[in-house]
N, C-alpha and C positions, 0 to 999 in steps of 0.2 A: 619667549615668555610663556606661551600657551603650554609648552612642554613642562615647565616648572610648575605651573598651576595644576596641571593634570597630575604630576608626580605628587605634589603636596596633598591633593585630595585623595589619591589612591593610597599613598603611604599613611595618611591620617585615618583612613578607614581601618587599616590592619595593624598599625604600629602605635603602641601607647607611649612611646618615648618621645616627648615633645622636644627634648634637648637635641636628639638626633635630627629631627626635622628642622629645627632652627639652624643647626650646623650646615645642613645641605642648602638651606635658603641663603645663608651668609656666603658660602663658598660659591654659589651661583652668582650672587651679586659681584663678587670679586672677579669671577671669570668673565662677566659682562663688562668689566671695566669700571664698575661703580666702586669707589675706593673705600669701602668700609673696613675698619680695623677692629671694631667692637660692635656687637649687637646684644640686645637683651630682650627677653620676653617674660613679663612678670604679671601674675594674676592672683587674685584672692581665691581662697578655697574654703570649704567647710570641713574642718578637721580639728579635733580637740587640742592637738599639739602643734599644728602648723596652720597659721592663718594665711600665709602667702607662699606661693611657689615661684621660684626664680630660676631662669635659665639664662646664662650669659656665655656668649661666644667671643673669643678674641683670636686675632690672627696668629698670635704666638702660641696660645695655650689650648685652643679648641674650646670645648664646652665644659662649663662647670654648673652643677646643679646645687641649689640650696633652698632652705625654707626659713621662714620667720615665724617665731612663736607668737601666739596671740597677744601676749603682753608687750611685744616689740613692734608689732605691725602698725600700730597707730601712734608710736612714740615720737620723740623729738626728731629723730633722723628722718622719719617719713614726712613729718610736717614741714621739714626744710628741704624737701625734694621736688624736682620738676613735676613728678606725677601729682603730688598733692597741689601744686600750683595750678595745673590744668583742671583738676577736679573742682577746686574752689571757685574757679572762674567759668566753669561749664564750657571748657574749650576741648576740642578734639585733637588738636595738633599744634605744634610750635617748633621752630628751629631757633637755635642760639649760636651765634658766631663767637667762638671762644678766643678768637684773636682780639676781641673787644674786651678790655679790662673790666668795664662795667658789667658785662654779661658774666664774666668769670666770677665776680664777687657776689653774684645773686645767690648761688647755692654752694654748699661745701662740696658736693659732687663735682662741680665744674672746676674747682680749684685742684682736685685730685686729677681730673682728666687733662687739664691744661698742663699740669706738671709732667704728664706722659706725652705731651706734644699734640693732643687732640685740638683740632681747629674748628670743628662744628659738631654739635649734638642735636639730633632731630628726634622728636618724640611723637607718637601717635597713640591715641586711646581708642579702643574699640569696645563698645558697650554691649553687654549681653542681657537678654531676658527682661529688660525694662523693670528691674526691681523685683521680679517674681522669686528670685533665689538670692542667697548671699554671694553667688558667683557673678559679680557685677560686671566684669569685663576684663580686658587684657591691655597691657601697655607694652608697645614695641618701640625700642629705641635703636638708633643707629649713630655711630660716631665715625669720623674720619680724621686722619692726620695730614691730609693733603692741604697745602697752602690754599687758602681761599674757601675751603670747605666743599660742600656738594654743589652741583649745579641743579637748577630747577628741573630740568628734564630727568635727571637721575632720581630726584625725589618723586616726581610724578610716575615714573616707571615702577618704582618700588611700591607706590600706593596702589597700583593696579593688581598687585599680588596679595595685598593685605586681606581682602575678603576671603580668599581661600585659606590663608594662614589662620585668620581669626576663627573661621568655622571649625578647623581642625583643633585649634586650642580649646574651643568651647566643648567639642566632643570629648576630648581627652580630659578636660577639667571636670566635666559632668561624671565621667567614669570614675575619676579620683574621689569625687564627692560621694558617689554611691558606695564605693568600696570602703572608704574610711568611715562614713556615717554608719553603715550597717555593721562594720567591725567594732565601732565604738559602742553601739547599743546592743549588739548580739554576740560580739566576739568575732575574731577574724575567720575562724573555721566555719562557724555557723553563718556568718555574714556572707561568706563565699557561696555557701549552699543556696541561700536565698537569692543571691545575685544570679546564680545559674538557673533560676526559675522554679525552685522547690518552694512554692508559696501557697499551694492549695491545702485546704484543710484536710487532714488525714494523710498527707504526704509525709511518710515517716519510715523508719527502718529500726530493726532491732540491732543494738550494738552492745558489746561487752565493754565495760569501762570501770575504772576506779572513780569513785564519787567522793567529793569532799563537801562537807557542810560546816560552815563557820558561823558563829554567833557571838556578839559582843555582850558580855554580862554587865548589867547596870545601866544600859543605855536609856531605858525608859525613865529611870529616876533622873538621869542627866538632863533629859528634855524638860522635866518639870522645874529644874533649878536654874537653868541658864537661858539666855537669849538664843533664839533659833539659829541666827547666823553664826554664832560661836559654835553651837553644837554641830551644825553641818560641817564646819571646818574641821573640827575634831574627828567627826565620823569619817570624813574623806581620808584623813591621815591613817586611821586604823584600817580602813578598807584597802588603802594602798599597800600597807604591809602585807596583807593577805594576797591581793590581786597580783602584785609584782612577783611574789614567791611562786604563785601558780603559773604565771606566764613564762617565767624563766626556766620552768621544767616542763614545758610543752603541754601544759594544761590550758583549759579555757574557762574563764568565768562565764557561766551560762546565764546567771541571774543574780541581781542584788535583791535581797529580801529584807528591805528596811535596814536593819543593823546587821545583816548577815549576808553570806555569799554561798551560792551553789556552784560548784565547779566540777568539770569532767576531765578525765584523762583517758581518752579512748584506747583500747587495747590494740586496735589495728592502726598502723602496721607494725608497731614496735613490739607487740606481744604483751600478754597479761602481766608477767613478772615485772617487765620494765615499766609498764604503766603504774603498777602498784608501788614500785620502788620510788618513782618520781613523785607520786602523790604523797607518800609518807614524808619524803624529804622536803617537799613543798610545805607540808603541814608543820614540820619541825622548824623550818626556816621562818615561817609566818609567826610562830610562837616567839622565836627569838627577836624578830623585828618588832613585834608588838610589845614585848617586854622592854626593849631598848627605848621605844617611843614613850611608854609609860614612865620610865626612869627619867627621861628628859623633861617630860611635862611635870612630873611630881617635883623635880628640882626647881621648876619655875613656879610652883605653887598651884598648878592646874590639876584638873581631874584626870583619873585614869580609868581605863576600861579593860577588863580581863577578857581573854579569848577562850572560847569553847569550840573544840573541833571534833568532828566524827568522820571516820573514813570507812568505806564499804566497797566491795567489788561485786559486780553482778551484771546481768543482762537488763537493759532498759530500752524502752521505746523512745527513739530520738526523732522528734519531728514537730509538725504543726498541730496545735489544738486551738479551739476558740470558735468564734462565729465566722460566718462567711467573709466578712469584711474586716474583722479585727482578730488577728492571729497572734499566737505566742509560740515561739520555737523553744521547746524545752525537753526534758526527759521525764517520763512517767513510768510507773511499774512498782512491783513489790519491793525491789531493791531501794528505790527512792523512799518509799514509806518506812522501811526499816531504818534507813539512814536518819530520817527525821526523828524517829523514836530513840535511836542511839544518842543523838545530840542531847535530847532531853535527859536521858539516863546519865550521860556524862556530867551534866550539871548537878544532878542529884547525888552522884558519887563524889563530886568535887574533883573530877578529873578534867584537865584541860585538853587532852587528846585521847580519844577512844577509838580503838580499831576493832572491826569485826574479824571473825575467824578467817573469812575468805580473803581478806587483804593482809592479815597478819602473817599468813603462811606463804605469801608471795612477795613480800616487800623487801626481803634481804636484810632486815634489821633484827637485832635481838629483841624479843618481846617477852612480856610476862602476862600470864593469864590471870584474869580477875574471876574466873569461874563462870558458870552459867547464870544468866539473868533474864527475867521476863521483860519484854518490850510491849508497851501498851498497844493493844489492838492486833498483835502478832501472836499466832498460835505457837505454843511450845516455848522453849527457852533458847537463847543464843549465848555462846560463850564469847566473852569480851576480853580484850587485850589492851595493854599499854606498851609503849616503847620502853625497853629497859634502859635506864640511865647509866 
């Protein structure tokens, strides 16, 4: 047993695959003569799209990994589960003999397991951090199809391994939380930089990138006319049109600016032409998605928001600015300033998508020149372009 505990601790230090560790744990139990045929490890997480992580091992199929969306995590299925039963009663563990008809009828899960020949289901809860985070704990279950179920000594032997397994689950869970939370608020690429320790003020680098600035026209008037909860829902739908188009073409939303978005498409390692091509395609796709959303909402009698986009390519300083204890990971520089002025010019010209010369000549799309224009606060003039229809 000590060998397995040491292996779990060592593997859990270097390996972030909790499913692989559960598989090894389960196979060790079988090798020791403990007749498990199914095990699972389930724990909550902090993730905008996945509230629960689930790892399940079976003797026939090995490990399966799945997640539960936030809207499903606390639903009827969970409320009628053994885990919910233990949590509601503040219990840490319980065993159910599924050869007992009354026990089988207690939960829908037991009816499924009994149909597969399961004779006993054992569940153990391990609590984390005493409520300091949303990562409340983990639930480990074991099931057997041996007549009569588990022996008491077998359950006790397994229980001695749980502290090591729960510690590893906690460590991997915290890493998942850190990665997904930073990715949700900063973007996956920027979040990874922060997680690698680039968190000091002034820690930055010059990069070449295609820049996209999007703004929704008429949003301020919408706020004045409708309840805030409705406006936020509509805004999220529009922002999703833009953000999804950016992400699908390897860009990253760097910042939400109220009713707008600042996104970057770094030139490295794909090259300037590819970055510009993907940025322009993302912008065209965002316009199409936003138009489709407006059409659906108008058909339902709802308000619409037009989209204004500006794209530019140049060198920017990418990194941390702010106070010593409150930082923002962003891009700054003349190229960002010009981009902002371009977006304002696009509105004045009535153009939904405006390109600078530096991106127009690299994007691989047919473009039309609008001639030179002055940008407020920028010396000289800049030639502006639109995508040829």
